[in-house]
Structures are given as structure tokens and as C-alpha cells.
C-alpha positions as CSV (number, residue, x, y, z in Angstrom):
1,M,84.4,-81.8,-88.8
2,A,87.4,-83.8,-89.9
3,L,89.1,-86.1,-87.5
4,R,92.8,-85.4,-86.7
5,T,95.0,-88.4,-87.2
6,L,98.3,-87.1,-85.9
7,V,100.6,-89.5,-84.0
8,G,99.8,-89.6,-80.3
9,C,96.4,-87.8,-80.6
10,M,93.1,-89.2,-79.4
11,V,90.3,-89.6,-81.9
12,R,87.7,-86.8,-81.5
13,S,84.9,-89.1,-80.3
14,N,87.1,-90.4,-77.5
15,Y,88.1,-87.1,-75.9
16,G,84.9,-85.0,-75.5
17,K,84.2,-86.4,-72.1
18,L,87.9,-86.2,-71.2
19,L,87.9,-82.5,-72.2
20,D,84.8,-81.9,-69.9
21,R,86.6,-83.6,-67.0
22,A,89.8,-81.7,-67.6
23,L,87.9,-78.4,-67.6
24,D,86.1,-79.3,-64.4
25,A,89.2,-80.5,-62.7
26,G,91.1,-77.3,-63.5
27,D,88.2,-74.9,-62.8
28,G,88.2,-74.0,-66.5
29,L,91.9,-74.0,-66.9
30,L,93.7,-76.7,-69.1
31,R,97.2,-78.0,-68.8
32,L,99.1,-77.5,-72.0
33,T,102.4,-79.2,-73.0
34,P,105.3,-76.9,-74.1
35,T,105.3,-76.2,-77.8
36,W,108.9,-75.5,-79.0
37,V,109.4,-74.3,-82.6
38,P,112.8,-74.5,-84.4
39,R,113.8,-71.8,-86.9
40,S,116.6,-72.4,-89.4
41,F,117.2,-68.6,-89.8
42,L,117.7,-67.6,-86.1
43,H,120.2,-68.2,-83.3
44,P,118.7,-70.6,-80.8
45,G,117.7,-70.6,-77.2
46,K,119.3,-67.8,-75.3
47,R,116.3,-65.5,-74.8
48,I,113.9,-68.3,-73.9
49,R,116.5,-69.7,-71.5
50,L,116.8,-73.2,-72.9
51,H,119.7,-75.3,-71.7
52,P,122.4,-75.4,-74.5
53,D,121.9,-79.1,-74.9
54,D,118.3,-78.4,-76.0
55,W,119.1,-75.7,-78.5
56,Y,119.1,-78.2,-81.4
57,A,116.7,-80.8,-80.0
58,F,115.1,-81.6,-83.4
59,G,118.6,-81.8,-85.1
60,A,120.9,-79.2,-86.6
61,H,119.2,-79.7,-90.0
62,R,116.0,-78.4,-88.6
63,G,117.5,-75.3,-87.0
64,G,117.7,-74.2,-83.4
65,I,114.8,-73.9,-80.9
66,D,114.0,-70.1,-80.9
67,E,110.4,-69.9,-80.0
68,R,107.9,-71.3,-77.4
69,W,104.3,-71.0,-78.6
70,F,101.5,-70.7,-76.0
71,A,98.0,-72.1,-76.6
72,S,98.7,-72.5,-80.4
73,T,96.2,-73.8,-82.9
74,T,98.4,-72.9,-85.9
75,R,101.0,-75.1,-87.5
76,A,104.5,-73.7,-87.8
77,A,105.3,-72.9,-91.4
78,N,108.8,-74.5,-91.4
79,E,110.4,-76.5,-94.1
80,N,110.6,-80.2,-93.2
81,R,108.2,-79.8,-90.3
82,V,106.6,-82.6,-88.5
83,A,102.8,-82.9,-88.8
84,D,102.0,-81.3,-85.5
85,E,104.8,-78.7,-85.3
86,G,103.6,-75.6,-83.5
87,L,100.4,-77.1,-82.3
88,S,99.6,-77.1,-78.5
89,Y,98.4,-80.3,-76.8
90,I,96.2,-80.6,-73.8
91,T,97.2,-83.2,-71.3
92,F,94.9,-84.8,-68.7
93,E,94.9,-88.2,-66.9
94,G,97.8,-89.5,-69.0
95,E,96.1,-88.6,-72.3
96,R,96.8,-85.8,-74.8
97,F,94.9,-84.2,-77.6
98,L,95.2,-81.1,-79.7
99,L,94.0,-77.8,-78.4
100,R,92.9,-77.0,-81.9
101,D,90.5,-79.9,-81.8
102,A,89.2,-78.9,-78.4
103,V,88.6,-75.3,-79.7
104,E,86.8,-76.7,-82.7
105,E,84.6,-78.9,-80.6
106,A,83.9,-76.7,-77.6
107,G,85.1,-73.2,-78.7
108,A,82.6,-71.1,-76.9
109,R,83.2,-72.9,-73.6
110,L,87.0,-72.6,-73.9
111,I,87.1,-69.0,-75.1
112,G,84.5,-67.7,-72.8
């Protein structure tokens, strides 16, 4: 398994125990950060009830925020995307790591 080297992610060997503690603390539920995805071809924000100041949070050149993805392990296929665009993060005890990496490491335990 390849290690993920995205900005702000923990290295795989560092979060296995943290994942176990997060699963135990949440009785099997994990806390995920919001995953907002801009689209250059849609009008932003109104159906997902974002504040108008947040409609173009990534800049007008990227397009407006039109989607919120839940428990995503798939990158958004946008032009000029950032490396982790569309991917969900797990947060626990002030740390964060990709849900995709957690599924890769402990898939059967996470999916049931």
C-alpha cells in the first residue's frame, strides 16, 4: 500500500492506533470534516444553504461551491483541483487523516 503524502495528512504508520481509538470513542462512528466541491459549470450554494460569502470560497476562477460530499474516497475530477479535493477527512484528538486511507487499512471494520 502506498503512503499518502497530501498536505495535512498523517503518515499511515502513525494513525492506525488513532483510528482504533476514534472508532472506540465514537462507538464505531467517525467524525468527518465537511467536503465542499466547487464546480465551474453550475450556480453555487443556494440548495446546500451556504452563506453567500462562502459561495466562491476557493476563488471565482475555481467556480462556486455546489456540492457537499459525504464520506468520500474519490477525488473530484475538476480542472485546477487541489490534491485532496473531494476527499473526506477523519478528525480525532486534533489530528486528521483521509477516510480513503482508513478504508484501505481497516475496510472490513469500517464498512461492517
